N, C-alpha and C positions, 0 to 999 in steps of 0.2 A: 504494500500500500504506500503510495507516495506520501511523503511527509506533508502534513497539513500546513498550509500557508494562507495568509490573508489574501482575499480576492483583490483588494485594492491597496495600492502601495502608498497609503497615506503617510506612514511614518517616514519613509525615505523622501517623500516630497517635502515634508516639514523640515527635515534635516538639511535638504538642499537650500531651503529658505534661510536657515540659520547661518549658512556659510556663503551665501550669495552665488551659488553655482547654477541655479535653475536657468538663468538666461543663457549661460554657456551651453548647457545641455540642449536647450531649445534650438540654439543655433546649429549645433552638430546634427541634430535630428533633421532640421529643415534642409541643411546642405546635403545630407545623405539622400533625402527624398529627391533632391534635384540632380543627383548623380555626381556630386563633387568627389574629388579624391582628397585624401588627408595625408599630408606628408610631414606635419609638425605637431603630432599628437603628444610627444613626450614632454613638451613644454607645458601642456595642460595637465598631464598626468602628475608631473612633479611640482605643480603649483601648490603654494601653501594652503590655499582654500580647499583644494581637492584632497590633500593629505589629511587635513583636519576633519574634513567630511568623512573620509574613509574610516578614521578612528571612530567617529560618531556612529557610523552605520554598523560596524561589526562589534562594538563593545557590548551591546545588548544581547548578542548571540551567545547562548550558553557554551557553544563550541569554542569561543574565544578564550575560555578559561581552562581548556584542555591543552596541556603542554605538548610541544613537539620534541624533537631530539635534543633541543637546546635547553629544555626544562623551563622555558619562559612562557608567561601568559600575558593577556592584555593588561593585567594589573601592573606588570613590569614596564609597559609602555606608558600607561596612564600616569604613573608617578614621576615621569620625566618632564622637564620644561618643554613647552610647545616648540620653540625654535630648535631645540636639540633633536626632537622627534623628526621635524621636517628635514633638518640637515642630515640625519642618519639615513633616512629613506633615500634622499638624493645621492648620498655617497654610495650606498649599497647598489644602486641601480647604475650610476654613471661614473662615480668617483674612483672605483677600484681600478687598478692597473690592468687586471684581466677581464674587466667587464662584469656584468651581473652574474653572480654564481649563487643560486639558492642553496641553502643548507639541506642535508638529507631529510627526506620525508619519512615520518614514522608510519610504518605499515601496521594496520590493525585489522584483524580478520573478524567479520561479523557472521554468525551463523544465520542462514536463511531458514524459513519454515520448512522448506522441502529437503533440508539436510545439507544443502550446498554452502559454499563460503562466499561472502561478498567482501572483497578486499577494499579497505578504506585507507586513504593516505592523509596523514595529518601533517601539514607543513609547519615549519617554525613560525612563530608569531610575527616576526618582521616580514617574512615572505608572504604571510596572509595579508598583512597590511598593504604590501606592494601590489598583490593581486587585486585587492579591493580598489586601489587607486586606478588600476588599469580597467577593471570592470566598469567603473563609473563613467569613464570616458568612452569606452567601446559600446556600451549598451544602447545609448540613443542612436548611434550610427547603425548598429545592427537592427534595432527595432524598426527603423525606417524601411529596412529591406526584408524583414522576416515575413513569412506567410501568415495569413489570417487563420490558417488551419492548424497551427501549432499552438499548444496551450501550456506546456510544461516549462517551469523555471523562467517565466516571463512576468513582468509587472502587469497587474490587473487581469491576469489570467489564472485559471484554476481548474481543478478536476471537474467541478460543477459545470463549467463552460464546455469542457470536452464531452461530458455526458449529455448535456443539453443538445449539443450538435449531433451526437449519436442518435438520440431519441428522434430528433427532427428528420434525419435521413431515413430512419427506419419507418417512422409513423406517417410523415407527411409526403416524403418522396418515394416511399415504397421500394427502397433499395435493400432487398432482403438477403442478398448474398454477401456475406462479410468475409473478407480475407484477413486472417489473423497471422501477422508476421512476427517472427522472432529473430533478431540479429544476435549471433553468438558472441558473447562477451564484448558488447559494443564499446563500453568505456575503456576496456583494456586493449582494444584492437584498432582504434582510430589511427589512420595513416597520417603521420606528421606532415609529410610533403603535401599531401592533398589538402590538409587543413590550412596550411600556409597559403596555398594557391587560392583557396576559398576566401580567406581573409583579404587577400590582395584584390580579388574580384569584387568584394564589397566596398572597395575604395580605401581600405586601410593599407596605405603605402608608405608609412613611416618605417624606414629600414632599421632604425635603432629600436623601435618598438617590436618589430618582427623578430629581431635578435633576442630581445628579452623574453618574448613568448616562447621561442625555441628553447631557451634555457629553462623556463618553467616546465615545459613538456618533458625535458630530459633531466629533470632534477633527480639526483640519486635517491633510491628508496632503501631505507634501513629495515630489513626484514625482522620478524620476531626472533629468529635465531641469532641475530647480530650481524649477519652478512649484509652486504650492500650490492645492489644491482643498478645498472644504468638502463632505463627503458628506451627502446627504439621505436615504440608505438604506444598509443593509448593516451588518455587524459585521466589523471589520477582522481578517482572518486573521493571527495572530501575537500578538494581544492576549491577556493571561492570562485575562481574563473572557469572551472571545468564545465558547469552546466551551460554557461554562455557559449563556450567553444563547441560543446556537443550540439547545441542548436544551430551553430554555424555549419557544422558538418551535414546535418540532416535537412537544412533549409533548401539545399539544392534538390533533394528528393521531393520535398513539398512542392516546389515550383514545377518540377518535371511532371509530377502526377497532375497538377492543376492544368498544365499546358496541353494535356491529352484531351481534356474535356472542359473543365470549369473556365479556363482562360484560353481556350482554343481561339485562333484568329477568326474562325467562323462565328463563334459566340460573341466575341468583342465587336465584330462588324455589325451584328444584328441586335445589339443591345443599346440601351440609352439610359440616361439619368432621369429620375423622377422623384417627386416629393412623397414620402411616406411618414405620416405622423410627425410633421414639421422637420423631418430630416431628409437631406438629399442623398439618395441611394442610387447605385448603378444596377438597374433592373436587367437581369440576364434571361428572363423567362422566354422572350421571343427567340433569343439566340439558341436556347436549349431546344426549342421546338424545331428549329432549322437543323440543328445537329442530329436530332433523332431520325431525320430522313437520310442521313449518311450511314455508312457501315462502321463508323468509329465506335470504340468501346467507351461506354459511360462509366466513369469512376470518380469517386470523391475520397479524400484522405482526411482522417482525424488523427493527430499525433500529440502525444504527451511524452516529452523526452524521447527515449528510444523505443517506447511502446506505441505502436500505431496500428490502425485498422483502415482498410480500403473497402468501400461499399460499391457494389455493382448491382445491375438490375436482373441479370439472369446468369445461369451457371456457365454458359458458353463464354460470355464476356469475362466472368470471374476467372475461369481457367486460363484464358489468354492473358489476362492482366497479371495473374500470379507469375506466369513464365516471364513476362516482360519486366515486371518490377524486380524479380529475383535476379535476372540477368543484369539489370541496370545497377542494382546495389553492388553486385559482384565486380562488374567492370569499371564503374565510375567511382565508387566509394572505397573499393578494395576491401570490402567486408563480406563476411560469410553469413548466409541465411540458414537457419536451422531447419532442415527438411522435416525433422520429427515434430517440431512445434508449430510449423507453418501449415495452415489448413484453410479450406473453404467451408463455411458454415451457412446453411440455409436456416435463418432464424425463425422461419415458420414451423420448423420441425425440431430444431435443437437450440440450446442456449449458446450464445457467444460470450466469452469472458473478456472484460476490459476494465482495467484500473480497479480491480477488486469487486466488480459487479458482474453478474451473469444476466444476460439480456436476451429476451425472446419477444416475438410478436404473436398475438392471438386475435382471432376474429371477434368483432363486436358489431353485430348487425352486418352491414355491408362494408365495414371498415376494419383496418388492422390497428390495434393499439399496443403500445409497449408494455411488457410485463417484465419487471426486473427485480432481482434479489441480490443479497450478499452472496458472492460466489462460495462454493462449498468449502474450499481450503481456508478462505478468510473467516468464514463462519466458525469453522472448527478452531482456528487460531484464536479468535475472539473469545470463544467459550472457554478454552484452556487458560487464557490470560486472566479472565475474570474469576474463574474457579480458583486459580492459584492465589489471586489476591483475596478472595473470600476466605480461604484457609488462613491467610495472614491476619485477617481481622480477628478470627477466632484465637490464633496464636501469633501475636506480633513478633516480628524479627527483633533481634537484639538491638537495642538503641531506639526502637520505635514503640510508640504507644498505640492503643487501639484507635484513638482519635486520628492519629497520623495515618494509619492504614486505611481508615474509612475515607479520609480526605483523598488519598491516592486512588482508591476505588472509584470515588465520585469523579475524579479527573478522567479516569479511563472511560467511564460511561459517557461523559459529555463528549469526549473525543470521538468515540465510536458513533454516537448518535449524530453528531455534526457532520461526519464524513458520509455516513450511509443513509441519511434521511432522504436523499434524492432517489433512492430505490423505491419503486412503486409498492413493493411488498415488504418494506422494511419492518413494519409492525409484526408481521407473521414470523419473520426470521428472529427478531429480537425477543419475541415471546418464547420461542424454543430455548434461546440462550438464557432467558430469565429463570425459567423453571429449573434448569440444571444448576444455575448459580445459587438460587435461593435454597434449593434442597441441600446443597453442600454447606452453605452458611448456617442454616438452621441446625443441622445435625452436628456440625463441628462446634458451634457455640455451646450447645447442650452438653456435649461430651468433654470439651476442652476446658471450659471455664464455668459452666453452669449458668451462663447468661441466656437470656431469651430475647427474641425479637418482638418489639411492640409496635402497634399502629400509631402511637403518639408518644411524646416524651421530650419534645424540644420545639423551638421556634425556628421557622425558616426565614431566610433573608428575602428581600423584595424580589430579587431575580429568581430565587428558588420557588417562591410562590407563583410567579408568572409562568414558570416552566412546568412545575410539578404540583401546583396548588390544588388542582382538581383530581389528582391521582389518588386512588385508594390503595396503591401498591407501595407507598412510602413506608419504610420501616426504620425503627430506631433500636440500637442495642441498649439494653437496660442500663441506666446510669450515664449514658452519653447522649448529649443533646443534638449532635450533628446527624442529619438524616442520611440514610443509605439510598442513593438514587436508583430508581427502578429502570433497568435497561429496556424493559418492555414498553414503558410509557414514552413512546416516540411517535411523532406525526409526520407523515409523508410531506415533503416539501417539493414543489415543482421546481425542477432545475431551470435556472434562468440563463439564457445565452448572453454572450458578451455584446456590449453596445459598440458599434464601429466608431462612434464619435469619442469614446473615452480614450484619453492618452495622457501620459505623464509629461509629454514634451510639447504640448501646445496649450495656450492660454484657455481656449475653448474646451479642450479635452479635460483640463484639470478642474473646471467648474463642476463637473459631475463627480469628482472625487472628494474635493474638500474646498473650504474657503480659505483664502489667504489670511495670514495672521493679521488681526486687527490691532496692531501695535505700531509704535514708531520704528520703522525699518532702519532709519539712519542711525538711531541709538543702538539698535541691535547690531548693525554693522560695525559701528565704532567700538562696541563692547568687546568684540573678539579681536579687533585690530589693536587694542591696547597692549602694550608690552607686559606680558605676564610671566616672564622667565624666572621670577622669584617664586612662582607658584607652579603647580603641576599642570599637565595637559588636561587631566580630569577636572581640575578646578576651572579651567577656561571653558571646557565644554559644558560643565554643569551650570555655569553662569548663564550660558545661552539658553539652556533649558528652563532655568528658573525665571529668566526675564519673560519668556513666552508663557510659562505656566502662571506667573503672577500678573500677566497681561500688562506688563510694563509699569506695574505699580509697586509702591513700597509695602513691604510685608508688615509694617507697624501702622503707618498712617493711612494706607490705602490710596494715597495720592500718586498720580503719574509722575515718573521721574522726568524732570525738565530737560536734562542732558546727561551724558555719560559720566561727567565729572562728579555728579551728585550721588552716584550709585556706590554703595558700600556693601561688601559681602561679609556676613557674619557666620562663623561656625557655631552651630547650636551647642555642640560640645567642643571646647577649645582643644588645641594641641596638648596643653598641659594636663588635660583630663582624659587624654587618649582619643580625642576626636580626629577624624581624617577629612581630607578634602574630597568629599563625596556629595552627590546630589542630595541625599536624604539628610545630610548633616549641615546643609547650607540654606541660607535665606538672604534675599536682597533687601536692603533697607537704605533709607537716606543716611548719608555719612554722618549727619549731625547726631544720629541716635547711637552711633558706635560707642562713644565713651560711657553712655548709660548701660550698655550691654557688657562692657569689659572691665570697668573700674570698680573697685571695692572701697575707694576713698570717699566717704560720705560727704566730705566738704566739697570735693570736686563735683560729685553728683548733684548736690544742692545748687551749686553755681550753674550747672547746665540746665537743671530744672527751671530755674528762674528765667533763663534765656529762651528755652524751647517751649516751656509751658504745655506739656502734653496733656491730652484729654484722658479721662478716666479709663476708657477702653484701651487707649494706647499704653497706659501704665500697666494694665493687666497683661498685655502681650509682652511688654518689656520684662516684667517679673517672671513670666513663664520661661523666657529665654535665660534669665539670670539664674533661675532655679536649677536648670540643667548643669550649670557650672558651680553649684553650691555657693552662689553669691547672695548676699543679703538683699531682701526685697526692699524696694524704694517706695516712698509714700506719695 
């Protein structure tokens, strides 16, 4: 099951605003749309704003706190001064005598549900930061050229969009012959030379950048047994830039399949733009009718990363398409298609599996409608996962409480429901899982601890009431107020397709994603441009977040900051009391309040109080902050 991601890239958009990079990304996107070549990208990649933004984008990722072969994490970068971080990145990429040389990637092997091994590569933290810098600049260029039929590892695209498109092709277009393709070890077998040529074809012609990407692809891999290998093919799974490069490789396949039917010259010549629901769209319906009078094979592709399906109208077209696509992948991409896992499925008779769902069509009157479930393997894996966690609720692991185990169980339930709720028969599947889980939980609680499950016993939060408030399946462990979420209480959600007008790189496209920050942008810009080398990079970045979170207002008075010179940053718990320069330990206030927050000299405080004359509410806030540092309250 692909890792769950947000459908809309709101966070990354906000971060780009913090560091003034959005206009640069928009320009790259527009130039790429117009077919420009890019020969000076390294200047943008190594720009201070882009490096600071890269830190911002990856620090919230839990993976950034997993050490590579150098045993460093994002914390080690965050504690350095901003200028030092910028200079180090620039030196590692261009300053070294031998050019950029990434450190060995730590290989970690993850067991697959089918018993196989998925090899993951964990780059060193500085190499991850460099990869993020590159990705931020390449993404808008690539997004302008990527197919609309690819949905994996792209901003504003998700599994839901891919499944929605699948449902549409089956139910509305009646394309009931599905070609299930499997590329053997895709990520491990990507041809490096082919990938570089594809980047060049997309307009990425900065030779220095191409050199750096080659070095990333050929980074040494430190195996679990301590040996080191140098890869001559593949993109390491786990690298920040790998998903983008994977999409670059398969983008050529997307466009080739589209050229056979969807974007055929005949279709394009016989199609026209028209308004649908206040949106200008390119209507291909007449072009398709013209195409059906030819002997060309009708085919459509839906791709999520290396997992893709091709839809045809009849078996004859499907068989010819399978041969053509297999040959194309072999000869053009230098990859091997698994003959054992590649098949043609008539979804009127059998289920087709895609992204953890099994999908079929059934007759309803004179129409065909989609019937989808959680696929059998995933259903079994989900059941085993929840049953195991139910056992842990009855007998918590060492260092865990029952409350903590219930919280983890609830997280699992929400994750499963959010992912599979777009299956039309999700409630039936989850009901079967629920029975197995609750049977184990009831029996284990009785035998292990003597506890019982109760129908009541605690209060739910507002979000819990909204989601599970009407459920009669909510249970509580006696003595614990947190509810155990019922996996069976899930409602089918119609899968919504992607809107063509949504984009991270146009002003109009962003309006459907989020609203611009309603704060003084010039102060925000000046805030991070201040010299902060006496502080850490984390301090600088957290100030940006706080300014936005506080809506440009003082944390004590609630008055907007008039300029950057008036902004003071207070550590809630000071250095002397063990406090650190972290977002949760910081607040922005007017500089005039700082002596009242830091001094314990009552005479000095009284003098300041006479000048400032704070209101009662402000004094309360000041005393709360003073209390955190064991300072005497002021009157």
